[in-house]
Each structure stands twice: as structure tokens, then as C-alpha cells.
N, C-alpha and C positions, 0 to 999 in steps of 0.2 A: 188495272185489266193485266190478267196473266198473260203470257206467249200467245197473244193474238194473232190470228194468220194475219196476211199482208191485206186481205179484203177485209176482215174484221176491223184492222186497223183503220183503213180509209175509211168505214162505213163510222167509226167513233169520233174521225176527225171532222168529217161532212156536218154532222150534227153538233161538235163542240165549236169550229169556229168562229169567230164573232167580231164585234166592231173592236173591240176591246184588245181579241190577239192578231188584229191586222197591223201592217205597216203603214198601213194608209185609210186610218179611220173615217177620212172624210170620203173616200172613195168607195167605199166598202158598202153593200146591198146583201140584203137578204136572198136575191135573184145569184148575186154570185159570191156564196159564203169563202171561197178559197182565195179572194183579191187580197193580196197580201200576208198570206200566211204561208209561202213560201221558207223564209229563214226558221220561223218555227216548227215548221211540219218535218223539215230536214232533222233538227234533232230531239224531235222524238222520233220520227221513223228510227234514227240512228243508237236512241235507247234499246228499242225492240229487236233492230238487226241490223246493228254493228254496220260496215260498210263504211264510205265516203263521200263528203261532201261537196258538191262541184257547183261553180257558182260563173254567170257569163252575164256580162253589162249588157243592161238593156235601152243605156242611152242613146244608139244609134237606130235603135227600133221605131220606126213611126205609129205613132199613139198610144204610147207607154211612157210619157214623158215624165207620168208621176211618178213610174218605179223605175229607180236605178239600177237593180238588178235580180236576177232570178236565180236560186239554189233549189237544187236537185239532187238526189240519192245515188251511188254507183254501189248498189248489193252486189252479193256473188255472184247472185243470176242475171246482172246486168244493169245498166242505167234504171232508174224508177223517178217517174214524178209524182208525186200523190197531191200536188196542189198545181195541177196543168190545166183542169178546167177552169182557172181564173182567165185563161185568155185563149182564143179562138184557135181552133187545131193548125191551121196553118203557119200561125206566128213561128213555128216551130223551125221552120224554112228559114226564116230569119237570126234567128237565135245561134250567136257565136259559139265555139268549142266551148264547156265550162273546161274551168281550171278548179284545182281543189282549194281547198278552205278547209282551215281546221275549225273543231268543237270551239274552241278557245277564241278563237277570230269571232265568230258567231258571237259568243257569248260575252265579246269584250265590250259590246255595243249595249248600255244599261238598258235603253226599250226593247232592244231584244230577249236580254237577260229577263227583262221582266215578263213581258208578252211568252215567253216561254215558261215560264213560272205558271203564269195563269191557264196557259192551253195544257198543261201539264197536269195540272190539279183536276 
């Protein structure tokens, strides 16, 4: 995909997410394709739009014990969460402020690196 718009990239991601690209394949469903896609999605978004990656712990957020953390992008136009549909809208009231993480940090996890390669393909 050459220079997609944010909307085009969002649509492509939605169609491409799978159990294989989810951090929680057991919790992933066709009804919630964004589930567990945040880390690999932020990397893909950064490939096209640069910006920074933010991470917040979900350990204290009730109902999300299966997910330890959540990632999203800070682009030049502001923060953007391409995988936000995995959560109910009101969860953002309880997610702590994000801390910056590097691309290398995410890719240092072999599972994340493999899921990223699959999604990128």
C-alpha cells in the first residue's frame, strides 16, 4: 500500500487483523477483530505516518486481565488509536496516561516481531 490515507489504512487493518496477528489469539473473535492488535498496529501505523508509540498498563483496568498493556500512536496531528474498537468506549476513562516506547522495544519481543511481519505482509 503506497501512501494510504489514515482512513484507508484503518480499513486495510480491519480487514487484515486475524487470530494469527493478535497478542491474545484465544480471546480473538471475528466479532472483535481489533482484539490484541494494538502493538503490531502501532508499528504498521508508524511505518506510514511516523510519530511516536505510547503504552499504558491495563493491569489495574477491570475486565481486561488478559491484556497487560495497550499501545497507540501519537502522530503530528495528535494521538490516534487505530485499534480502539477492541475496547468499550468508556474504558478510555480508566486507561492511564501513556508512556513513550520505541519501535525497538516492541520488536524486541519475538512474538510481537513475528505478528508484525505477518500483518505487514
